[in-house]
C-alpha positions as CSV (number, residue, x, y, z in Angstrom):
1,X,106.0,58.6,149.8
2,X,107.8,56.6,146.6
3,X,104.2,57.9,145.2
4,X,104.8,61.9,146.4
5,X,108.0,61.2,144.7
6,X,106.9,59.5,141.6
7,X,104.5,61.8,141.2
8,X,106.8,65.3,141.7
9,X,109.7,63.3,138.9
10,X,106.6,62.7,137.1
11,X,105.0,67.1,137.2
12,X,109.1,67.8,136.5
13,X,109.7,65.4,133.3
14,X,106.2,67.2,132.0
15,X,107.7,70.5,132.5
16,X,111.1,70.4,131.3
17,X,109.5,68.4,128.4
18,X,107.1,71.7,127.8
19,X,109.7,74.0,128.4
20,X,111.8,72.7,125.0
21,X,108.9,72.1,123.6
22,X,108.3,75.5,123.2
23,X,111.7,76.5,123.1
24,X,111.7,74.8,119.2
25,X,108.6,76.7,117.7
26,X,109.9,80.4,116.3
27,X,107.9,82.8,115.9
28,X,108.7,86.4,114.2
29,X,106.6,90.0,114.3
30,X,107.0,92.4,110.7
31,X,105.3,95.9,110.5
32,X,103.7,94.9,107.2
33,X,102.3,98.5,106.0
34,X,106.0,99.2,106.4
35,X,107.3,96.7,104.2
36,X,104.6,97.6,101.4
37,X,105.2,101.6,102.1
38,X,109.0,100.6,101.4
39,X,108.2,99.2,97.9
40,X,109.0,101.2,94.6
41,X,105.6,99.7,93.4
42,X,103.7,101.2,96.5
43,X,105.2,105.1,95.0
44,X,104.0,104.2,91.8
45,X,100.2,102.8,92.2
46,X,99.5,106.0,95.1
47,X,100.4,108.3,92.5
48,X,98.0,106.5,90.0
49,X,95.2,106.2,92.5
50,X,96.0,109.7,93.5
51,X,95.7,111.0,89.9
52,X,92.6,109.0,89.6
53,X,90.8,110.6,92.8
54,X,91.9,114.3,91.7
55,X,89.8,113.6,88.4
56,X,87.0,112.7,89.7
57,X,87.4,115.9,92.6
58,X,88.0,117.9,89.4
59,X,84.8,116.7,87.9
60,X,83.2,116.9,91.1
61,X,84.3,120.5,91.5
62,X,82.7,121.4,87.7
63,X,79.2,120.0,88.8
64,X,79.4,122.0,91.9
65,X,80.2,125.3,90.1
66,X,77.2,124.5,87.7
67,X,74.8,124.0,90.4
68,X,75.6,127.2,92.4
69,X,75.4,128.8,88.4
70,X,72.1,127.1,88.2
71,X,70.8,128.0,91.2
72,X,72.2,132.1,91.9
73,X,70.1,132.6,88.1
74,X,67.4,130.8,90.0
75,X,67.7,132.6,92.7
76,X,68.5,136.3,90.8
77,X,65.2,135.9,87.8
78,X,62.5,133.9,90.4
79,X,60.4,137.2,91.0
80,X,59.8,137.6,87.1
81,X,59.0,133.7,86.3
82,X,56.0,132.0,85.9
83,X,55.2,129.3,87.7
84,X,55.5,127.3,85.7
85,X,58.8,128.2,84.4
86,X,60.0,128.1,88.5
87,X,58.9,125.0,89.2
88,X,60.9,124.1,85.8
89,X,63.8,125.5,86.8
90,X,63.7,124.6,90.5
91,X,63.6,120.3,89.6
92,X,66.2,121.2,87.1
93,X,67.8,122.3,90.8
94,X,67.2,119.4,92.3
95,X,67.6,116.8,89.2
96,X,71.7,118.4,89.2
97,X,71.6,117.9,93.2
98,X,70.2,114.4,92.9
99,X,73.0,113.6,89.9
100,X,76.3,115.6,92.0
101,X,75.0,112.9,94.7
102,X,74.5,110.0,92.6
103,X,78.6,110.9,91.2
104,X,80.0,111.0,94.9
105,X,78.7,107.6,95.9
106,X,79.5,106.4,92.2
107,X,83.4,107.9,92.8
108,X,83.7,106.5,96.2
109,X,83.4,103.8,95.2
110,X,85.4,103.6,92.8
111,X,87.8,104.9,94.7
112,X,88.0,101.9,96.8
113,X,87.7,99.8,93.0
114,X,90.7,101.6,92.2
115,X,92.9,101.3,95.4
116,X,92.0,97.7,95.2
117,X,93.0,97.0,91.7
118,X,96.7,99.0,92.2
119,X,97.6,98.0,95.8
120,X,96.4,93.7,95.8
121,X,99.3,92.8,93.6
122,X,101.4,95.0,96.3
123,X,100.1,93.4,99.0
124,X,100.3,89.4,97.5
125,X,103.8,90.6,96.8
126,X,104.8,91.4,100.1
127,X,102.7,88.6,101.5
128,X,104.7,86.1,99.6
129,X,108.2,87.5,100.5
130,X,106.8,87.4,103.8
131,X,106.0,83.6,103.5
132,X,109.1,83.0,101.9
133,X,111.0,84.4,104.9
134,X,109.4,82.3,107.0
135,X,109.6,79.0,105.7
136,X,113.4,79.4,104.9
137,X,113.5,80.7,108.4
138,X,111.7,77.6,109.6
139,X,109.2,79.9,111.4
140,X,106.2,78.4,112.6
141,X,104.0,81.8,113.2
142,X,104.7,85.2,111.5
143,X,102.6,88.1,114.1
144,X,102.1,91.6,112.5
145,X,102.6,93.9,115.1
146,X,99.6,95.9,113.9
147,X,97.4,93.5,115.6
148,X,99.6,92.9,118.5
149,X,99.7,94.2,122.5
150,X,102.5,92.9,123.1
151,X,105.8,91.7,121.3
152,X,108.8,90.0,123.3
153,X,111.2,91.1,120.8
154,X,113.8,89.0,122.7
155,X,112.0,86.0,122.3
156,X,110.2,87.1,118.1
157,X,112.6,88.1,115.9
158,X,111.2,90.8,113.4
159,X,111.5,89.2,110.0
160,X,111.2,92.4,108.4
161,X,114.2,92.8,107.7
162,X,115.2,89.8,106.2
163,X,111.7,90.7,103.4
164,X,113.1,94.2,102.5
165,X,116.1,92.0,101.3
166,X,113.9,89.8,99.6
167,X,111.9,92.3,98.3
168,X,115.3,94.4,97.5
169,X,114.4,97.7,99.4
170,X,116.5,99.0,101.3
């Protein structure tokens, strides 16, 4: 009987200690995308990114118009051309299609690189602010709500407003 009492007392102490220990952990959550999109630097970066993308789109459209014109001219003149000239013009059209495809692939890579070039400093600035708020507030963990399935907003603190204040965002 005494053994049972000691075991129950030990179990109660363990559970009480675990509850107190668990409560000492301070957790927070944030939607990092909201913070990043709220930063003034983000709007500037997106304008530059969109202008760059539009420049590439315009160049691609010009290439496509040129290809269409060559193709239309070829189909109109095809019956009057010798086999050698026909083959040469067909090869020109094929080469132009290949250049357009290569341009599209290179443009996609350049767009991704431009996005990283413009957004990485903004993301780093946001991360630094999140880290500073977490350290100042004594948080053990900060979770990004985009990847969470559930957040208990009573036990977890939304540090978004604190980070926005640190970054000077209204």
